[in-house]
KOLZA-939200 format. One line per field, with one value per residue: residue number from 1; x, y, z of N, C-alpha, C in turn. Coordinates in steps of 0.2 Angstrom, whole numbers, plus 5000, padded with zeros to 4 digits. Layout:
BEGIN
i <- (NUM_...)
nxx <- (X_...)
nyy <- (Y_...)
nzz <- (Z_...)
caxx <- (X_...)
cayy <- (Y_...)
cazz <- (Z_...)
cxx <- (X_...)
cyy <- (Y_...)
czz <- (Z_...)
END
This chain:
BEGIN
i <- (1_2_3_4_5_6_7_8_9_10_11_12_13_14_15_16_17_18_19_20_21_22_23_24_25_26_27_28_29_30_31_32_33_34_35_36_37_38_39_40_41_42_43_44_45_46_47_48_49_50_51_52_53_54_55_56_57_58_59_60_61_62_63_64_65_66_67_68_69_70_71_72_73_74)
nxx <- (5375_5389_5404_5422_5430_5443_5457_5463_5479_5492_5500_5492_5481_5487_5491_5478_5474_5484_5483_5474_5480_5487_5477_5473_5485_5486_5475_5477_5474_5482_5490_5502_5504_5504_5509_5514_5520_5517_5510_5494_5477_5464_5453_5454_5460_5476_5490_5495_5484_5479_5467_5462_5470_5468_5470_5463_5462_5470_5486_5495_5509_5508_5503_5513_5523_5517_5517_5531_5535_5528_5534_5546_5544_5541)
nyy <- (5686_5682_5691_5692_5707_5711_5704_5688_5684_5673_5666_5667_5660_5647_5644_5643_5632_5622_5618_5608_5595_5593_5590_5577_5569_5573_5568_5555_5546_5540_5525_5512_5498_5482_5470_5473_5485_5497_5514_5519_5525_5524_5510_5509_5502_5495_5501_5490_5481_5475_5472_5472_5461_5452_5448_5459_5464_5462_5468_5478_5475_5463_5455_5456_5449_5436_5433_5433_5422_5412_5412_5408_5394_5388)
nzz <- (5502_5511_5510_5510_5518_5516_5506_5510_5515_5507_5517_5528_5524_5522_5535_5541_5534_5536_5550_5551_5550_5562_5571_5569_5573_5586_5593_5594_5584_5575_5572_5575_5565_5572_5566_5553_5555_5549_5548_5552_5551_5564_5563_5550_5534_5532_5521_5515_5514_5525_5538_5555_5557_5547_5529_5518_5505_5489_5485_5473_5473_5480_5469_5460_5466_5467_5453_5450_5457_5451_5438_5442_5445_5433)
caxx <- (5380_5395_5410_5427_5431_5450_5459_5467_5486_5494_5502_5486_5477_5491_5490_5472_5473_5489_5481_5470_5484_5489_5471_5474_5490_5485_5470_5480_5471_5487_5492_5507_5501_5509_5511_5518_5524_5514_5506_5487_5472_5460_5447_5455_5464_5483_5491_5496_5478_5477_5462_5461_5474_5466_5471_5456_5462_5477_5489_5499_5515_5507_5502_5519_5527_5515_5519_5538_5535_5525_5539_5552_5543_5541)
cayy <- (5681_5685_5692_5695_5714_5711_5698_5685_5682_5666_5663_5666_5654_5641_5643_5640_5625_5618_5616_5602_5589_5592_5588_5570_5566_5575_5564_5548_5541_5536_5519_5508_5491_5477_5465_5476_5491_5503_5519_5519_5528_5518_5508_5509_5497_5497_5502_5483_5478_5471_5475_5468_5455_5448_5451_5461_5464_5460_5474_5477_5472_5455_5452_5455_5443_5429_5432_5431_5415_5407_5412_5404_5387_5385)
cazz <- (5503_5515_5506_5515_5517_5513_5504_5515_5512_5506_5523_5532_5521_5524_5542_5542_5531_5539_5556_5551_5551_5569_5574_5568_5577_5593_5596_5595_5579_5571_5576_5571_5565_5576_5561_5547_5557_5545_5551_5549_5556_5567_5559_5542_5531_5531_5514_5513_5514_5531_5543_5561_5557_5541_5523_5515_5498_5487_5482_5467_5475_5481_5463_5456_5469_5464_5446_5450_5460_5445_5433_5444_5445_5426)
cxx <- (5386_5401_5416_5429_5438_5452_5464_5474_5487_5496_5496_5482_5481_5491_5483_5471_5478_5487_5477_5474_5486_5483_5471_5479_5489_5480_5472_5476_5476_5490_5498_5504_5506_5512_5516_5522_5522_5510_5499_5483_5468_5454_5448_5460_5471_5484_5493_5490_5476_5472_5461_5464_5473_5468_5464_5456_5469_5480_5493_5505_5514_5506_5508_5523_5524_5517_5526_5539_5533_5530_5545_5551_5543_5547)
cyy <- (5685_5685_5695_5702_5715_5704_5695_5683_5675_5663_5662_5660_5647_5639_5640_5633_5620_5615_5610_5595_5588_5589_5580_5567_5568_5570_5557_5543_5537_5531_5515_5500_5486_5472_5468_5482_5497_5508_5519_5523_5522_5517_5508_5504_5499_5498_5495_5479_5474_5475_5470_5461_5450_5452_5453_5461_5463_5467_5473_5473_5464_5452_5451_5450_5437_5428_5430_5424_5410_5406_5408_5396_5384_5384)
czz <- (5506_5510_5511_5513_5513_5511_5509_5511_5511_5512_5528_5530_5523_5531_5544_5540_5534_5546_5556_5552_5558_5573_5574_5573_5585_5597_5597_5590_5575_5575_5572_5571_5568_5571_5556_5549_5553_5549_5548_5554_5559_5563_5552_5540_5530_5523_5511_5512_5519_5536_5549_5560_5551_5534_5519_5508_5496_5483_5476_5468_5477_5474_5459_5460_5467_5457_5446_5452_5454_5440_5435_5444_5438_5423)
END
């Protein structure tokens, strides 16, 4: 099994791991959702639960809004 000859420093390790985030933004995978204005990756559901203009799942914030509306009507 291969073993490193010398210990890699914390800064070197950080540089190696930190480079992964730049790859995502350079390729243009991050998009701004035209309806909500949220940042998302391509072919992924937005944090508000929208995919291709359709509501895919209900978020916690949506449920809380519905509960508040129901309480206001009673």
